[in-house]
N, C-alpha and C positions, 0 to 999 in steps of 0.2 A: 503493499500498499505507499502510497505517494505522503509525505507528510503535510499535515496541514497547513493551510495557506498563514502567513502571518498576518495578524487582524489590524489595522492602522486606524486611527483617529487622526484627522489633519486639521488644523486650526485655521481662521480666517481663508475660507474656502472661496470667498469670492473677491478676495485680492490677488494680486499678479501672480505671487510665489504659491499660495495656497490652492489656486485654481491649477498651478502646474504640478502641484504635488498630486492633486487629486487625481488627475490623467496620467501622472506616471506610475501610481500605486493600481490603478485600475488596467494599465497597458502591461505591466511588469509581473512575471510568472513567481508565483511564491508569494504575492500581496494580495491582501482583499481589503476594500475600504469598508472598516467598521463604524466610523462615524466623523461628523465632520459640525465645526462651528464656526459662527460669525459674532462679531460683535452686536449687543443688544441692541434692539431698533432697526437693525439692517433688513432691508426690504427680501434679505434671502430667509431670514427665520422663517421656518415650516417647508420652503420651498424643498424638493430633492436636491441632493447635495451636488449631482451630476448638471442639474438644471443652473445650480447657483455657481458652477464653476464653466458655464456656457458649454456643457457638454450633453449628452443622451443623459436621461434618467440613471440613476444606479441603484434606484429603490433602498435610500438611505435618507432620512429626514436633518437638514441642517437645524440647528439647536444652539439656543443662545448663551449656553453655560456647559463648560468641559465636563464638569461633574455628571451630567445628564448622559454623557457617550460613553464614560471611563468601564461600564459594567461589561465584564469579558473582553476588554481591549486588551491587546499585548504590547501594544506601544503608542506613543502620541508621538508625531510630528509638528512642530510649533514654530512658524516663522512669522512673527506678529512684532511687537514692539517690547522693551524691555519692561515695562509697567503691565503689559498683560502677560508677559513671560514668566515673572514671579507668580503670579496667581496662579496660572497655570500649573507649575512647578510645584505649589503648595498643596494642589488639586491631586497631582500625580502622586506625590508624597503618600496622600493620606489614604487614596486607595490603592497603591503597593505598583504603580505602571510608570516603566521605563518611558523617560524621555528624551527626545532630541530636540535640540533648540537652536536654531540659526539665528535668532534676532542679533542686531548689532546695537551698539551703544549704551551697554550698561554702566551706570556710576557703581560707583564702591560698594554703597549701600545695596544698592539690586543684586551685585555679585555674592556679598556676604548673604542674602536671601537665597540665591541659588544653592550656594554650598552647603546652607542649612538643610534644602530639601535633599540633596546627593546623599547627605548621612542615611536617608531611608532607601533612596532607589538609585539605582545606576543611571546616570544623566549624562548624557553627550552634549557638550555645549562648546562651539566653535562660531568665530564670526565668519567663516567661509568654510563652506562644506566641499569644496572643488579637491579633488583629489590630486590636482596638479601643484596648485598653488601651496597645499599643505608640504610637497615634497619640496618646493621652491623654498619654502622657509628654511626646511632640514636643510638643504644646499646652501642657503644662504650663510646659516651658521658656521657649517662645514669651511667655506670659503672666508670668513671673517677670521677665522681661527688660523686657517694657514697663511692668509696675507698678514695677519698681525698689526700692530700698532703704525707701522708707515703708510697707512691707507686710509684715509676718510671718508666714514661711511654715511650715504645719505639713501633717503627712501622718498620716492614720488609716487602718488597714488592717483587716478582717475576714475570718475564716476559721472555718471549721466545727472543731468541736472535737478533732479528730484530725490536724490539721497540728502536726509535728513543730518545725517553725523559726519563732523570731519575733525580729525583723518579719521579714514574707515577702519572697523576694527583688525581687519587684517593688515593694515599699515601697522599699527600700535604693536598686533602681534611680532609682524618683521622685527621692530624695533627692538621691542622687549627681547627675544631670541638673541638677536644679536649682540644686546647688552651683556646677555649672560653668556655668551663666547666669547668675547671680549673682556671679561672679568669687570664690568662697568655697572655702573646704578641706574635706576629709572629716572633719577633727578638729570642724569646725562643726554635723555632725550628731549630734544626740542622740536616743537610742533610750530614756531613762528618765528619770523626775523623781521624787525621794522626799525629805521632809523639808525642813530649810529650806536651800534651793537659792538663795535672793535673787532679785532681778529677771530677767527673761528678759534674756540679751544680743540685740544688735538682730541679729547676723548669725545667731542660731542657726537651725537647721531641724530641728523636733523630729518624731520618728518613733513614733507609738503604734500597739500592736498590740492587737485583740479578738479571743478566741475561744469560739465555741459554737454549739451546733445542728449544723445541716448546710449553713452557710453557705458556695457555692461559692468566692467570692471577691469583695470590694468595697474600692476604695482611691478615697479622696479628698484631693483637695489644697485646703487651706483657705489663701487670702491676706488675713491680716486688718488692715485698714487703720483709719483713724481715720474713724468714721461710716461705712464701707462695707465689706463683705466678697464677697469672691469664690469659689464655690465649683466644682472641675471634679470629677465623678466618674464612674468606671466601676464598674458592676455586673455580674457575670460569673451567670447565670441557670443555665448547664449549663457539663459538662466538654466540651461536645464541640467548642465554639470554640477550644479549647487544643489538641484533636487535628486539628482542620480547620488549626489554623496550622502546626501541624507538618508534614501532609501538603505545604503550600505551601511552607514552607523545603524538605522533601526533595526537592522537584520542582527549585526554584532550585538548592540546592546541588550540584548535579550536573555537572561539567565546570566547576565554580570553581576559579581558584588555591588552592594551599594556605594557609591563615590563618583567622583567629577571627573568625568572623563572628556579627549577632544581627539579632533581626529588622526592625531599622530596614533593612538592608540588603538583606533580602529583600523589605520594602514599597517598597523605593526611595527612602526618606526620605534615604538616605545614599548 
């Protein structure tokens, strides 16, 4: 007998990523859509999730609270906002359902609340679910170690005009991993330069954000040396890789011990 499909609940099903995830769950062998949510007051509430996601009906109704969809669910995938993700993490922790979160822009307090939920359930949390970009982050850290202190390190990220947070969560993750690789502190990361700021400190890691058009996402790490330059770039040309990475994480997280994980765990890098 073939194994039972993984029962997935998708949050924010009428949104851009939510609708994409509904389609991917529908089309990916081994997965079945178990439930879907949308924000209270949305015109999608009560509709078939398929219709809410601009697809054919899937015989699952859209609800306005995650706790209504958790019964018998295997995993929840959440690409909403930090404020909503914190609530969803608490509900999943109470119900004992694993959670995959791709929301970005978490403040320190929200991160603490997510970590508290992860004490009760396995929780994969990553600002970028792309398989490629997570491997690029690991490569960037390795390059930083090999190139050493003789190279200045800068991160530049570009996203579409609708993105609300800056710098991107992926850019800050890159900067944090570069700082660790070089034995530096988070305080060495600089996200803005304005006015008479003086010479660039040797240990500084700069992070700059560009916004415009419909750019899905681009991240470049620059290693500037004297007489040479190394660039490491990842370009996302479709949001589908974020969704496929999330499904990979959803399959992986089931059965894991409670804890806070990221895509490096899913990919076996850690």
